[in-house]
C-alpha positions in Angstrom: 51.5 -23.0 27.6 50.4 -25.3 24.8 47.1 -26.0 26.5 46.3 -22.3 27.0 47.3 -21.6 23.4 44.9 -24.3 22.2 42.1 -22.9 24.3 42.7 -19.4 22.9 42.6 -20.8 19.3 39.4 -22.7 19.9 37.7 -19.5 21.3 38.6 -17.5 18.2 35.8 -17.4 15.6 36.1 -15.7 12.2 33.3 -13.5 11.2 32.4 -12.7 7.6 30.0 -9.9 6.7 28.5 -10.1 3.3 27.9 -6.8 1.4 25.6 -5.4 0.2 22.9 -6.0 2.8 20.3 -4.6 0.4 20.5 -3.2 -3.1 21.2 0.5 -2.8 19.7 1.1 -6.2 16.2 0.3 -4.8 16.3 3.7 -3.0 18.4 5.4 -5.8 16.0 4.4 -8.6 12.9 5.4 -6.6 14.5 8.8 -5.9 15.5 9.3 -9.5 12.0 8.2 -10.6 10.1 10.5 -8.2 12.1 13.7 -8.8 12.5 13.2 -12.5 8.8 12.4 -13.0 7.5 15.5 -11.1 9.8 18.0 -12.6 9.5 16.5 -16.1 5.7 16.4 -15.9 5.7 20.1 -15.0 8.2 20.7 -17.9 5.8 18.9 -20.3 3.0 21.3 -19.1 1.0 18.5 -17.5 0.3 20.6 -14.4 1.0 23.8 -12.7 2.0 27.3 -13.5 5.3 29.3 -13.7 5.4 29.3 -9.9 4.9 25.5 -9.5 8.7 24.9 -9.4 8.8 26.7 -6.0 6.8 23.8 -4.6 8.8 21.1 -6.4 12.4 21.9 -5.6 12.4 21.0 -1.9 11.2 17.5 -2.6 13.4 17.1 -5.7 16.4 18.2 -3.6 15.8 15.7 -0.8 14.1 12.8 -2.5 15.9 12.9 -5.8 19.0 14.6 -4.5 20.1 13.6 -1.0 18.4 10.1 -0.9 19.7 9.2 -4.4 23.2 10.6 -3.6 23.4 8.4 -0.5 22.4 5.4 -2.6 25.2 6.2 -4.9 27.7 6.2 -2.1 26.4 2.9 -0.8 26.7 1.5 -4.4 30.5 1.8 -4.0 30.3 -0.9 -1.3 28.2 -3.0 -3.7 31.0 -2.7 -6.2 28.4 -1.4 -8.8 30.2 1.3 -10.8 27.2 2.2 -13.0 24.9 2.7 -10.0 27.6 4.7 -8.2 28.1 7.0 -11.3 24.4 7.5 -12.0 23.1 8.0 -8.5 26.0 10.1 -7.5 25.8 12.3 -10.6 22.0 12.7 -10.7 21.7 12.9 -6.9 24.2 15.8 -7.0 22.3 17.4 -9.8 18.9 17.3 -8.0 20.5 18.8 -4.9 22.0 21.6 -6.9 18.6 22.1 -8.6 17.0 22.5 -5.2 19.7 25.0 -4.1 19.4 27.0 -7.3 15.6 27.3 -7.1 15.8 28.2 -3.4 18.0 31.2 -4.4 15.4 32.1 -7.0 12.6 31.9 -4.4 14.7 34.1 -2.0 15.3 36.7 -4.7 19.1 36.3 -4.4 19.3 35.7 -8.2 16.8 36.1 -11.0 15.8 33.1 -13.1 16.6 33.8 -16.8 13.9 33.9 -19.4 14.4 32.2 -22.7 17.9 30.9 -23.4 19.9 29.5 -20.4 23.3 28.5 -21.8 24.8 28.1 -18.3 22.3 25.3 -17.5 22.6 24.0 -21.0 26.3 23.2 -20.6 25.5 21.4 -17.3 23.1 19.2 -19.3 25.9 18.5 -21.7 27.9 17.1 -18.8 24.9 15.0 -17.6 24.3 13.7 -21.1 27.9 12.6 -21.6 28.0 10.7 -18.3 24.6 9.1 -18.8 25.3 8.0 -22.4 28.5 6.2 -21.3 26.6 4.7 -18.3 24.0 3.4 -20.7 26.7 1.6 -22.7 28.2 0.2 -19.5 24.8 -1.0 -18.3 24.5 -3.3 -21.3 26.8 -5.6 -19.5 24.2 -5.9 -16.7 20.6 -5.8 -18.1 18.3 -4.4 -20.7 16.2 -2.6 -18.2 19.0 -0.3 -17.2 19.9 0.3 -20.8 16.4 1.4 -21.6 16.2 3.7 -18.5 19.6 5.3 -19.1 19.1 5.7 -22.8 15.9 7.8 -22.3 17.6 9.7 -19.4 20.6 10.5 -21.6 18.3 11.5 -24.6 16.4 13.8 -22.3 19.6 15.4 -21.1 20.7 15.9 -24.7 17.5 17.6 -25.8 17.6 19.7 -22.6 21.1 20.8 -23.4 20.1 21.9 -26.9 16.8 23.5 -25.7 18.6 25.5 -23.0 21.3 26.6 -25.4 18.9 27.7 -28.1 15.9 28.7 -26.1 13.6 26.4 -28.1 10.6 25.9 -25.9 9.3 22.9 -27.9 12.6 21.1 -27.2 12.0 21.5 -23.5 8.6 20.0 -23.8 10.1 17.0 -25.7 12.6 16.8 -22.9 9.8 16.5 -20.4 8.3 13.5 -22.2 11.7 11.8 -22.6 12.3 12.2 -18.9 8.8 11.0 -18.0 9.6 7.7 -19.9 12.9 7.5 -18.0 11.2 8.0 -14.7 8.7 5.2 -15.4 11.6 2.9 -16.4 13.4 3.9 -13.1 10.3 3.0 -11.1 10.1 -0.3 -12.8 13.8 -1.2 -12.3 13.6 -0.2 -8.6 10.5 -2.2 -8.1 12.0 -5.2 -9.9 15.0 -5.1 -7.5 12.8 -4.7 -4.5 10.5 -7.6 -5.5 13.4 -9.9 -6.2 14.9 -9.1 -2.8 11.6 -9.6 -1.0 10.6 -12.9 -2.6 14.1 -14.3 -3.1 13.7 -14.8 -6.9 13.1 -12.7 -10.0 9.5 -11.5 -10.2 9.7 -8.7 -12.7 12.3 -9.3 -15.4 15.1 -6.8 -16.0 16.4 -8.7 -18.9 19.8 -9.6 -17.4 22.6 -10.0 -19.9 24.4 -13.3 -20.5 27.5 -11.6 -18.9 25.6 -10.9 -15.7 24.1 -14.4 -15.6 27.5 -16.0 -16.0 29.3 -13.9 -13.4 30.2 -15.8 -10.2 28.1 -14.2 -7.4 31.0 -14.1 -5.0 34.2 -12.2 -5.8 37.4 -14.1 -5.5 40.9 -12.8 -5.0 39.9 -9.2 -4.3 41.2 -9.2 -0.7 37.7 -9.6 0.8 36.6 -13.3 0.3 32.9 -13.8 0.6 32.0 -10.2 -0.4 29.2 -10.1 -2.9 29.7 -7.9 -6.0 26.6 -6.3 -7.5 23.1 -5.6 -6.4 21.0 -8.4 -7.8 
Protein backbone atom coordinates (compact mmCIF):
# COMPACT_ATOMS: atom_id res chain seq x y z
CA UNK A 1 0.00 0.00 0.00
CA UNK A 2 2.78 2.41 0.89
CA UNK A 3 4.57 1.84 -2.44
CA UNK A 4 1.35 2.46 -4.42
CA UNK A 5 0.68 5.60 -2.42
CA UNK A 6 4.19 6.86 -3.11
CA UNK A 7 3.79 6.21 -6.84
CA UNK A 8 0.48 8.09 -6.90
CA UNK A 9 2.05 11.04 -5.10
CA UNK A 10 4.97 11.15 -7.54
CA UNK A 11 2.55 11.18 -10.50
CA UNK A 12 0.66 14.17 -9.13
CA UNK A 13 1.81 17.50 -10.60
CA UNK A 14 0.49 20.86 -9.51
CA UNK A 15 -0.41 23.26 -12.29
CA UNK A 16 -0.48 27.03 -11.83
CA UNK A 17 -2.08 29.26 -14.44
CA UNK A 18 -1.01 32.89 -14.39
CA UNK A 19 -3.61 35.55 -15.16
CA UNK A 20 -4.00 37.70 -17.14
CA UNK A 21 -2.66 36.12 -20.30
CA UNK A 22 -2.73 39.49 -22.07
CA UNK A 23 -3.74 42.96 -20.92
CA UNK A 24 -7.50 43.28 -21.56
CA UNK A 25 -7.13 47.06 -21.77
CA UNK A 26 -5.25 46.76 -25.06
CA UNK A 27 -8.53 45.87 -26.76
CA UNK A 28 -10.60 48.03 -24.40
CA UNK A 29 -8.58 51.18 -25.01
CA UNK A 30 -8.54 50.67 -28.76
CA UNK A 31 -12.31 50.19 -28.75
CA UNK A 32 -12.75 53.32 -26.64
CA UNK A 33 -10.38 55.27 -28.90
CA UNK A 34 -12.00 54.21 -32.16
CA UNK A 35 -15.64 54.78 -31.27
CA UNK A 36 -14.99 57.98 -29.32
CA UNK A 37 -12.84 59.50 -32.07
CA UNK A 38 -15.31 58.82 -34.89
CA UNK A 39 -18.39 60.06 -33.06
CA UNK A 40 -16.56 63.03 -31.52
CA UNK A 41 -15.09 64.08 -34.88
CA UNK A 42 -18.59 64.10 -36.32
CA UNK A 43 -19.81 66.03 -33.29
CA UNK A 44 -17.03 68.60 -33.80
CA UNK A 45 -18.23 69.02 -37.42
CA UNK A 46 -15.04 67.57 -38.91
CA UNK A 47 -16.99 65.50 -41.41
CA UNK A 48 -20.42 64.35 -42.50
CA UNK A 49 -23.95 65.61 -42.34
CA UNK A 50 -26.98 65.12 -40.13
CA UNK A 51 -27.40 61.57 -41.47
CA UNK A 52 -23.77 60.51 -40.89
CA UNK A 53 -24.61 59.08 -37.47
CA UNK A 54 -26.59 56.34 -39.25
CA UNK A 55 -23.30 55.06 -40.65
CA UNK A 56 -21.41 55.44 -37.37
CA UNK A 57 -23.58 53.66 -34.83
CA UNK A 58 -23.11 50.03 -35.98
CA UNK A 59 -19.34 50.34 -35.65
CA UNK A 60 -19.58 52.28 -32.39
CA UNK A 61 -21.88 49.63 -30.94
CA UNK A 62 -19.63 46.68 -31.85
CA UNK A 63 -16.12 48.14 -31.69
CA UNK A 64 -16.58 50.66 -28.91
CA UNK A 65 -19.44 48.78 -27.27
CA UNK A 66 -19.24 45.00 -27.39
CA UNK A 67 -15.46 44.68 -27.75
CA UNK A 68 -14.81 47.18 -24.98
CA UNK A 69 -17.44 45.65 -22.70
CA UNK A 70 -15.78 42.24 -23.08
CA UNK A 71 -12.43 43.83 -22.21
CA UNK A 72 -14.07 45.21 -19.08
CA UNK A 73 -15.23 41.76 -18.03
CA UNK A 74 -11.77 40.31 -18.64
CA UNK A 75 -10.34 43.13 -16.52
CA UNK A 76 -12.01 41.56 -13.49
CA UNK A 77 -9.73 38.55 -13.92
CA UNK A 78 -6.79 40.93 -14.11
CA UNK A 79 -7.91 42.45 -10.79
CA UNK A 80 -7.92 45.90 -12.42
CA UNK A 81 -10.87 47.75 -10.93
CA UNK A 82 -10.33 50.98 -12.88
CA UNK A 83 -10.24 49.16 -16.22
CA UNK A 84 -13.27 47.06 -15.30
CA UNK A 85 -15.23 50.20 -14.38
CA UNK A 86 -14.25 52.27 -17.42
CA UNK A 87 -14.51 49.57 -20.09
CA UNK A 88 -17.69 48.17 -18.58
CA UNK A 89 -19.32 51.59 -18.29
CA UNK A 90 -18.27 53.04 -21.63
CA UNK A 91 -18.71 49.73 -23.44
CA UNK A 92 -22.29 49.60 -22.19
CA UNK A 93 -22.82 53.22 -23.22
CA UNK A 94 -21.63 52.66 -26.79
CA UNK A 95 -23.82 49.57 -27.15
CA UNK A 96 -26.80 51.59 -25.91
CA UNK A 97 -25.86 54.39 -28.32
CA UNK A 98 -25.98 51.89 -31.17
CA UNK A 99 -29.38 50.54 -30.15
CA UNK A 100 -30.78 54.05 -29.73
CA UNK A 101 -29.62 55.16 -33.18
CA UNK A 102 -30.91 51.93 -34.69
CA UNK A 103 -34.36 52.83 -33.33
CA UNK A 104 -33.99 56.28 -34.89
CA UNK A 105 -33.06 54.73 -38.24
CA UNK A 106 -36.04 52.35 -38.11
CA UNK A 107 -38.41 55.20 -37.31
CA UNK A 108 -39.47 53.64 -34.02
CA UNK A 109 -38.69 56.84 -32.15
CA UNK A 110 -37.83 60.36 -33.30
CA UNK A 111 -34.53 61.99 -32.48
CA UNK A 112 -35.12 65.18 -30.48
CA UNK A 113 -33.99 68.54 -31.85
CA UNK A 114 -32.24 70.99 -29.53
CA UNK A 115 -32.34 70.12 -25.84
CA UNK A 116 -32.09 66.45 -24.95
CA UNK A 117 -32.25 66.30 -21.15
CA UNK A 118 -32.78 62.53 -21.03
CA UNK A 119 -29.37 61.96 -22.62
CA UNK A 120 -27.92 64.82 -20.59
CA UNK A 121 -28.67 63.02 -17.36
CA UNK A 122 -26.98 59.89 -18.67
CA UNK A 123 -23.87 61.97 -19.34
CA UNK A 124 -24.03 63.14 -15.72
CA UNK A 125 -23.77 59.47 -14.70
CA UNK A 126 -20.87 58.89 -17.10
CA UNK A 127 -19.08 62.01 -15.86
CA UNK A 128 -19.44 61.00 -12.20
CA UNK A 129 -18.02 57.52 -12.81
CA UNK A 130 -15.23 58.74 -15.07
CA UNK A 131 -14.08 61.53 -12.72
CA UNK A 132 -13.79 59.05 -9.82
CA UNK A 133 -11.94 56.61 -12.10
CA UNK A 134 -9.51 59.40 -13.06
CA UNK A 135 -8.71 59.92 -9.38
CA UNK A 136 -8.26 56.18 -8.82
CA UNK A 137 -6.01 55.88 -11.89
CA UNK A 138 -3.51 58.28 -10.27
CA UNK A 139 -2.37 55.24 -8.28
CA UNK A 140 -1.41 53.55 -11.58
CA UNK A 141 0.01 55.99 -14.13
CA UNK A 142 -0.23 59.53 -15.48
CA UNK A 143 -1.29 58.33 -18.93
CA UNK A 144 -4.59 56.99 -17.63
CA UNK A 145 -5.15 60.13 -15.55
CA UNK A 146 -4.75 62.30 -18.66
CA UNK A 147 -7.07 60.07 -20.70
CA UNK A 148 -9.80 59.83 -18.09
CA UNK A 149 -9.65 63.52 -17.18
CA UNK A 150 -10.44 64.54 -20.76
CA UNK A 151 -13.04 61.78 -21.07
CA UNK A 152 -14.70 63.01 -17.87
CA UNK A 153 -14.48 66.65 -18.98
CA UNK A 154 -16.12 65.74 -22.30
CA UNK A 155 -18.89 63.92 -20.45
CA UNK A 156 -19.42 66.98 -18.25
CA UNK A 157 -19.72 69.44 -21.13
CA UNK A 158 -21.93 66.95 -22.99
CA UNK A 159 -24.26 66.79 -19.99
CA UNK A 160 -24.51 70.59 -19.79
CA UNK A 161 -24.88 70.90 -23.56
CA UNK A 162 -27.69 68.34 -23.78
CA UNK A 163 -29.50 69.83 -20.78
CA UNK A 164 -29.33 73.40 -22.11
CA UNK A 165 -29.35 72.78 -25.85
CA UNK A 166 -26.14 74.81 -26.31
CA UNK A 167 -24.69 73.69 -29.66
CA UNK A 168 -21.32 75.32 -29.01
CA UNK A 169 -20.90 73.17 -25.90
CA UNK A 170 -21.47 70.03 -27.97
CA UNK A 171 -18.71 71.18 -30.34
CA UNK A 172 -16.42 71.70 -27.32
CA UNK A 173 -17.41 68.20 -26.20
CA UNK A 174 -16.30 66.85 -29.56
CA UNK A 175 -12.83 68.34 -29.19
CA UNK A 176 -12.43 67.15 -25.59
CA UNK A 177 -13.40 63.62 -26.59
CA UNK A 178 -11.07 63.69 -29.59
CA UNK A 179 -8.18 64.42 -27.21
CA UNK A 180 -9.39 61.59 -24.94
CA UNK A 181 -9.53 59.18 -27.90
CA UNK A 182 -5.96 60.01 -28.91
CA UNK A 183 -4.84 59.45 -25.31
CA UNK A 184 -6.68 56.09 -25.29
CA UNK A 185 -4.92 55.08 -28.52
CA UNK A 186 -1.56 56.00 -27.00
CA UNK A 187 -2.24 54.08 -23.76
CA UNK A 188 -3.45 50.99 -25.62
CA UNK A 189 -0.41 51.12 -27.90
CA UNK A 190 1.94 51.50 -24.92
CA UNK A 191 0.48 48.37 -23.30
CA UNK A 192 0.68 46.40 -26.55
CA UNK A 193 4.28 47.45 -27.29
CA UNK A 194 5.36 46.59 -23.75
CA UNK A 195 3.81 43.15 -24.03
CA UNK A 196 5.31 42.54 -27.48
CA UNK A 197 8.88 43.61 -26.58
CA UNK A 198 8.89 42.57 -22.94
CA UNK A 199 9.81 46.02 -21.66
CA UNK A 200 8.44 49.55 -21.64
CA UNK A 201 8.68 51.19 -25.08
CA UNK A 202 6.24 54.10 -24.74
CA UNK A 203 6.09 55.50 -21.23
CA UNK A 204 2.77 55.70 -19.40
CA UNK A 205 4.32 57.53 -16.47
CA UNK A 206 3.75 54.84 -13.86
CA UNK A 207 3.28 56.10 -10.33
CA UNK A 208 5.65 55.21 -7.51
CA UNK A 209 2.84 53.17 -5.98
CA UNK A 210 2.57 51.05 -9.14
CA UNK A 211 6.34 50.60 -9.35
CA UNK A 212 6.61 49.46 -5.73
CA UNK A 213 3.73 46.98 -5.92
CA UNK A 214 4.86 43.36 -5.83
CA UNK A 215 3.96 41.81 -9.23
CA UNK A 216 2.52 38.64 -7.65
CA UNK A 217 -0.37 38.81 -5.22
CA UNK A 218 0.16 36.98 -1.93
CA UNK A 219 -2.44 35.72 0.49
CA UNK A 220 -5.43 36.15 -1.81
CA UNK A 221 -6.27 32.44 -2.09
CA UNK A 222 -4.67 32.16 -5.55
CA UNK A 223 -0.88 32.15 -5.18
CA UNK A 224 0.97 32.99 -8.37
CA UNK A 225 -1.86 35.02 -9.87
CA UNK A 226 -0.67 38.32 -11.31
CA UNK A 227 -2.56 41.46 -10.38
CA UNK A 228 -2.84 44.24 -12.93
CA UNK A 229 -2.23 44.53 -16.63
CA UNK A 230 1.28 45.86 -17.05
